[in-house]
C-alpha positions in Angstrom: -21.2 -0.8 -3.7 -17.8 -1.3 -2.1 -17.5 -4.7 -3.7 -17.8 -3.0 -7.1 -15.3 -0.4 -6.1 -12.7 -3.0 -5.4 -13.4 -4.7 -8.8 -13.2 -1.4 -10.6 -9.9 -0.6 -8.8 -8.3 -3.9 -9.9 -9.7 -3.5 -13.5 -8.1 0.0 -13.8 -4.8 -1.1 -12.4 -4.7 -4.1 -14.7 -5.5 -1.9 -17.7 -2.6 0.4 -16.7 -0.3 -2.6 -16.8 -1.7 -3.7 -20.2 -1.1 -0.1 -21.5 2.5 -0.2 -20.5 2.6 1.9 -17.3 5.9 1.5 -15.4 4.0 0.9 -12.2 0.6 0.6 -10.5 -0.1 1.6 -6.9 -2.4 0.8 -4.0 -2.5 2.6 -0.7 -4.2 2.2 2.7 -7.2 4.3 3.6 -9.9 3.4 6.0 -13.4 4.4 4.9 -12.7 8.0 4.1 -12.9 10.3 1.1 -9.7 8.9 -0.3 -10.9 5.3 -0.6 -12.0 2.1 1.1 -8.7 0.1 0.8 -8.1 -1.1 4.3 -5.5 -3.6 3.2 -3.3 -2.7 0.2 -1.4 -5.9 0.6 -4.4 -8.0 -0.4 -4.8 -5.8 -3.6 -1.1 -6.0 -4.3 -1.1 -9.8 -4.0 -4.0 -9.9 -6.5 -2.1 -7.6 -8.9 1.0 -9.7 -8.6 -0.9 -12.5 -10.4 -3.0 -10.3 -12.7 -0.4 -7.9 -14.2 1.6 -10.0 -16.7 3.5 -7.0 -18.3 5.9 -6.5 -15.4 4.8 -3.1 -14.2 6.1 -2.4 -10.7 3.6 -2.9 -7.9 3.8 0.1 -5.5 2.3 -0.4 -2.0 2.1 3.2 -0.6 1.1 3.3 3.0 1.0 0.4 5.4 0.5 2.2 8.7 2.8 0.1 10.9 1.0 1.3 14.1 -2.1 -0.6 13.0 -0.2 -4.0 12.9 0.7 -6.1 15.9 3.4 -7.2 15.4 4.6 -4.9 12.6 6.8 -7.6 11.3 3.7 -9.1 9.8 4.0 -6.3 7.1 7.5 -7.4 6.3 6.3 -11.0 5.9 3.5 -10.0 3.7 5.8 -7.8 1.6 8.2 -10.8 1.2 5.3 -12.9 -0.1 4.2 -10.2 -2.5 7.7 -9.7 -3.7 8.0 -13.4 -4.4 4.6 -13.6 -6.2 5.5 -10.6 -8.3 9.0 -11.8 -9.2 10.6 -8.8 -7.5 8.3 -6.0 -8.7 7.3 -4.7 -5.2 8.0 -1.2 -4.2 7.1 -0.5 -0.6 6.3 2.9 0.9 5.4 3.8 4.5 3.5 6.9 5.7 5.1 9.1 8.3 2.9 10.8 10.8 -0.8 11.5 10.7 -2.9 12.9 7.9 -3.4 16.7 8.2 -7.1 16.1 8.7 -6.4 14.4 12.0 -4.1 17.1 13.4 -5.9 19.8 15.4 -5.6 23.2 13.7 -3.9 24.8 16.8 -1.4 22.0 17.2 2.2 22.5 16.4 3.9 19.6 14.7 6.4 17.7 16.8 9.4 16.1 15.1 9.9 12.4 15.6 13.1 10.6 16.0 11.5 7.2 16.0 12.8 4.7 13.5 11.3 1.3 13.0 13.4 -1.4 11.4 11.2 -4.3 10.2 13.8 -6.3 8.4 17.6 -6.6 8.9 19.9 -5.3 6.3 
């Protein structure tokens, strides 16, 4: 079933490109109600080669804490950007999803900044 889900996802995103959408997006979710896409970069790389109408490819949510080293994400983004002729838009999640925060916890601000590529 998951195999078919991945195929359907790519088919829908390719259709959006053919219909003239400005961009298509993939995100990272690990076996939950929002999806099964454990690696949005793999899907984005496939879309880079399968969307000829130049829609932007939005990767929304590489959770840097899951990568060791996190610079791997920067390298993969560089590859996707090259494969897509500069159509990559990169987004990163901040914090944990609400479902993982205990209901009695008070949110703590974070001053942590992660630079994965020099300016």
